[in-house]
C-alpha positions as CSV (number, residue, x, y, z in Angstrom):
1,M,0.0,0.0,0.0
2,A,1.1,3.5,-0.7
3,D,2.0,6.0,2.1
4,E,-0.6,8.4,3.4
5,T,-0.8,11.4,1.2
6,Y,-3.3,14.0,0.0
7,P,-2.0,15.7,-3.2
8,Q,-2.4,19.5,-3.2
9,E,-3.7,19.6,-6.8
10,L,-6.8,17.6,-6.1
11,K,-10.1,18.5,-4.5
12,Y,-11.7,16.4,-1.8
13,F,-15.3,15.4,-0.9
14,A,-16.5,14.6,2.6
15,E,-17.3,11.0,1.6
16,H,-13.5,10.5,1.2
17,D,-13.4,10.9,-2.6
18,W,-10.9,13.0,-4.6
19,V,-11.4,14.9,-7.8
20,K,-8.9,15.9,-10.4
21,V,-10.3,18.6,-12.7
22,D,-9.1,18.4,-16.3
23,G,-10.8,21.2,-18.4
24,E,-14.5,20.3,-18.7
25,E,-13.9,16.8,-17.3
26,A,-13.1,15.4,-13.9
27,V,-11.5,12.2,-12.7
28,F,-12.8,10.6,-9.5
29,G,-11.1,8.2,-7.0
30,I,-11.1,7.4,-3.3
31,T,-8.6,9.0,-0.9
32,W,-5.7,7.3,0.9
33,F,-7.8,7.4,4.1
34,A,-10.7,5.6,2.4
35,Q,-8.6,2.8,0.8
36,D,-6.8,2.4,4.1
37,S,-10.0,2.1,6.0
38,L,-11.4,-0.4,3.6
39,G,-8.4,-2.7,3.6
40,E,-7.5,-4.9,0.6
41,I,-10.0,-4.2,-2.2
42,V,-11.1,-7.3,-4.0
43,Y,-13.9,-6.1,-6.3
44,A,-15.0,-2.8,-7.9
45,D,-18.6,-2.4,-9.1
46,L,-18.6,0.7,-11.3
47,P,-21.1,2.2,-13.7
48,S,-20.8,2.3,-17.5
49,A,-19.7,5.1,-19.7
50,G,-22.8,7.1,-20.8
51,E,-24.5,7.0,-17.5
52,S,-25.0,10.1,-15.4
53,V,-23.9,10.8,-11.8
54,S,-25.2,13.4,-9.4
55,A,-23.2,15.1,-6.7
56,G,-23.7,13.5,-3.3
57,T,-25.3,10.3,-4.6
58,T,-23.8,6.8,-4.9
59,Y,-22.5,5.5,-8.2
60,G,-20.8,2.2,-7.3
61,E,-19.3,0.0,-4.7
62,L,-15.9,-1.2,-3.6
63,E,-15.7,-4.5,-1.9
64,S,-12.8,-5.3,0.4
65,V,-12.0,-8.3,2.6
66,K,-13.6,-6.3,5.4
67,A,-16.7,-4.7,3.9
68,V,-18.6,-3.4,1.0
69,S,-18.5,0.4,0.7
70,E,-20.6,2.7,-1.5
71,I,-18.8,5.3,-3.6
72,Y,-20.3,8.8,-3.7
73,A,-20.0,11.3,-6.6
74,P,-18.4,14.6,-5.6
75,L,-19.7,16.3,-8.8
76,S,-22.5,15.8,-11.3
77,G,-22.0,14.8,-14.9
78,E,-21.9,12.2,-17.6
79,I,-19.5,9.3,-17.3
80,V,-17.1,9.4,-20.2
81,D,-14.6,6.7,-19.1
82,V,-14.4,3.9,-16.5
83,N,-11.2,2.4,-15.2
84,G,-11.5,-1.1,-16.8
85,R,-8.3,-2.3,-15.3
86,L,-10.1,-2.5,-11.9
87,E,-12.1,-5.5,-13.2
88,D,-9.0,-7.7,-13.1
89,E,-6.9,-5.6,-10.8
90,P,-9.1,-4.0,-8.0
91,Q,-6.0,-3.8,-5.8
92,L,-4.8,-0.9,-7.9
93,V,-7.0,1.3,-5.7
94,N,-4.9,0.3,-2.7
95,D,-1.6,0.4,-4.6
96,D,-2.0,3.8,-6.3
97,C,-5.3,5.4,-5.3
98,Y,-4.4,8.7,-6.9
99,G,-3.0,7.2,-10.1
100,D,-3.7,3.8,-11.7
101,G,-6.5,3.3,-9.1
102,W,-8.8,6.0,-10.4
103,L,-12.4,5.1,-10.8
104,I,-14.3,7.1,-13.3
105,R,-14.0,10.2,-15.6
106,I,-17.0,12.5,-16.1
107,R,-17.9,15.5,-18.3
108,M,-19.1,17.9,-15.7
109,S,-22.6,19.2,-16.0
110,A,-22.3,21.7,-13.1
111,P,-18.7,22.9,-12.9
112,D,-19.6,25.3,-10.1
113,E,-20.0,22.3,-7.8
114,I,-16.2,22.3,-7.5
115,D,-16.5,25.3,-5.2
116,S,-18.1,23.1,-2.5
117,L,-15.2,20.7,-2.4
118,M,-12.2,20.9,0.0
119,D,-8.6,21.5,-0.8
120,A,-6.0,19.1,0.7
121,D,-5.5,21.2,3.9
122,A,-9.2,21.4,4.6
123,Y,-9.6,17.7,4.0
124,K,-6.7,16.9,6.4
125,A,-8.4,19.1,9.0
126,F,-11.7,17.3,8.3
127,L,-10.0,14.0,8.9
128,D,-8.7,15.2,12.3
129,H,-12.3,15.8,13.4
130,E,-13.7,12.5,12.1
């Protein structure tokens, strides 16, 4: 597993998801804290490209040896890509949660929702109060 880190260039959601904004699109994943809490991830149940997600609602599940955890969308939009590698290699979420372990990419329908997300420092402070 990777060392605990919260990259400064990402935005964070209270349900322990991260967002990397890339123009009109955004990539979602779960934070180091989330993957560490889950333990070894053995299965990823993700939606398909073309489906829509809404901020604050679930869009999939990650199953670990400990539990099944729902994944929440930090932003709204249409899914344009899903990390297909997770079908055969779900442990990528543990190994590289901010890189190869990304979950989905969306085309944002409400880019102003980004303003409601936390930066890395705010997320770390949020974790201190969890």
